[in-house]
C-alpha positions as CSV (number, residue, x, y, z in Angstrom):
1,M,24.4,1.0,6.9
2,N,20.9,1.9,7.7
3,E,22.0,5.7,8.0
4,T,24.2,5.5,4.8
5,I,21.3,4.0,2.7
6,R,18.8,6.6,4.2
7,E,21.1,9.3,3.3
8,L,21.6,7.8,-0.4
9,L,17.9,7.4,-0.6
10,K,17.4,11.3,0.1
11,K,20.0,12.1,-2.4
12,H,19.3,10.0,-5.3
13,A,15.6,8.3,-4.9
14,G,13.4,11.5,-5.3
15,L,10.8,10.1,-3.0
16,Q,7.9,12.4,-2.0
17,V,8.2,11.2,1.8
18,D,10.2,11.8,4.6
19,V,13.3,8.8,4.3
20,D,13.7,9.0,7.7
21,A,9.9,8.2,8.5
22,I,9.7,4.9,6.2
23,D,9.8,1.8,8.0
24,G,12.8,-0.5,6.8
25,G,10.6,-3.0,5.3
26,A,8.2,-0.6,3.5
27,D,7.8,-0.5,-0.3
28,L,10.1,2.1,-1.9
29,Y,8.5,1.8,-5.0
30,A,5.1,2.3,-3.3
31,A,6.6,5.5,-1.8
32,G,7.6,6.7,-5.2
33,L,10.7,5.4,-6.3
34,S,10.8,4.8,-10.1
35,S,13.1,2.7,-12.1
36,F,15.2,5.6,-13.4
37,A,15.9,6.6,-9.5
38,S,16.5,3.1,-8.7
39,V,19.5,3.1,-11.4
40,Q,20.7,6.6,-9.8
41,L,20.5,4.8,-6.4
42,M,22.2,1.9,-7.4
43,L,25.0,3.7,-8.9
44,A,25.3,6.0,-5.8
45,I,25.5,2.7,-3.6
46,E,28.1,1.2,-5.8
47,E,30.2,4.1,-5.6
48,H,29.9,4.6,-1.9
49,F,30.5,1.3,-0.8
50,D,33.0,0.4,-3.9
51,V,31.0,-2.5,-5.1
52,E,29.6,-3.6,-8.2
53,F,25.9,-5.0,-8.5
54,P,26.2,-8.7,-10.2
55,D,23.3,-9.0,-12.9
56,S,21.5,-11.5,-10.7
57,M,21.0,-8.5,-8.2
58,L,19.8,-5.9,-10.7
59,N,15.9,-6.5,-10.1
60,R,13.3,-4.8,-8.5
61,K,13.4,-7.1,-5.3
62,S,16.9,-5.7,-4.3
63,F,15.9,-2.4,-4.1
64,Q,11.9,-3.0,-2.7
65,S,12.8,-1.6,0.6
66,V,15.5,-0.2,2.9
67,D,16.1,-3.7,4.6
68,A,16.4,-5.1,1.0
69,I,19.1,-2.9,0.1
70,I,20.9,-3.5,3.1
71,R,20.6,-7.3,2.5
72,T,21.8,-6.9,-1.0
73,V,25.0,-4.7,-0.2
74,T,25.4,-7.0,2.8
75,A,25.6,-10.0,0.4
76,I,27.7,-8.3,-2.2
77,T,30.4,-7.1,0.4
78,E,30.6,-10.7,2.1
79,D,30.7,-12.3,-1.4
80,R,33.8,-9.8,-2.1
81,K,35.3,-10.8,1.4
82,V,35.2,-14.5,0.5
83,A,36.3,-14.2,-3.1
């Protein structure tokens, strides 16, 4: 999932830094992720993983870092398995 998230970041986040060089816990907003780009990223993630972000996860914290995005997508997919 890490590689997939990084590929989606490359395509949709508009970061001015090399996504592959970013530490998993690094702040993506500090690296240049804008609010608009985070929405584009969210839509790309939803399409790629065939998930829908619940309102409770539509916040800055969910997209703060690569690790945070992975945790968020994992939580959504796990919740879907249970339901």
